[in-house]
C-alpha positions, 0 to 999 in steps of 0.5 A: 588527597590533599597535602598534609600539614607537618607538625614537629616537636622534640617529643610528644608535647607537640600533640597538644598543638596538633590536637588544637589544629584537629579541632579547628581545621577539620578538613586538613590532613596532618603528619606529626613528627616527634624526635623521640631519638633526641628528646628532650631538647631543652637541656641540650646544646643549641648547636645540637638542637639546630642539627636535629631540627634541620634533619626533621625539616628535611624529612617533613619536606620529603613528605611534601607537607604544605606547611610546618608547625614547630610545636616546640618552644625550644626548637622555635627559640633555637632554630626557626629563624634559620629554617625560615631563611632556608625554606620558602614553605610557611613555617609557624613557630611558638613562643611562650604566651607571656603577652596574653597572660599579662593582658589577663590582669595587668597588675598581678605577676605572671610565671612563665614555665619553660625548658632551660634553653627557652628560659635562657634564650635570647628570643625569650629575653627579647620578648620580655623586653617588648611585653613586660614593661612593668617587670611582672614576669618571672621565669621558671625552668622545669626540665624534668616535666618533659621526661615525666611527660615522655613516659606518661607520668602525669599525676604521680606523687613524684610529679607533684613533689617535683612541682611543689618544690619548684614552685615553693620559692614563689608567693603564688598568691601574687600571680594571675597566670601560669604560662605553659611555655613548653608544649609538654606542660599541657599534660600536667594541668590537673596536677598543677591545679592542685598546687596553684591558687584557684584564681591562677589561670593557665595560658599557652600558645596553642590557639594562637599558633593554630590561628596563625597557621590558618592565616598563613595557609589562607594567604596562599590559598592552601586551606582545604575546603569542604569536600577537598580532604579525604573522606576520613581525615588522615593523621600519620605519626613518625618517631624520628622519621620512622612511621608509627604503625604498631597498634599498641603505640597508636593507641598510646597516642590516641590516649595522649590526645584524649588526655589533652582533650580533658586538660583543654578545659582546665 
């Protein structure tokens, strides 16, 4: 059996990146690690997040993954640089796709929604300095969306009211795009669509992240070729190092992937 590709997130948001990879890399096996013991990361001290990421990497490497995708903007912002210094394995991080969003229009504003750590972090500030030449980007922290996502609450009145209140300070007619700068936010596209003008587009970094993963694996000749993978692709799930085996929990994960499939086209 071929070595799996490791995917890591603070919780279940990273399933949106795994879903993209499953579509684009059908020959590969995957291992998904959700740090359910410590979710959410976005409101915790950066030192704690670095510790959690290091522990997750130690586990993933013990499983002999051939690359690690940090499917979490917060973990990328806080810890990916340290992980790349520590390990030689290909490590693919994520950052809010502000550049892609700005290229959609070039004149209208762009709203980047992320976790508090990502919004306040140096990595995002440096990104804005590079790509937001015309100062068209506004930042919005949405910490409660991660908690809603983790309990599978995507379309409730509570979610809609929370988003309506957080979006109220912005004149949304001035915006061309909403950047989903946390992988958990992809679950809420239908609820957000009800609150946004029809011309506002959703932008996320999932496609670009998987494209970079594929490029990095091709560089080291580590992509599975036709017939090299197992007859049936294997995807294993772990919660903070504990393998998910209960049928009801595996069904829940499949339901979340199905929802992400529905959201992908919005």
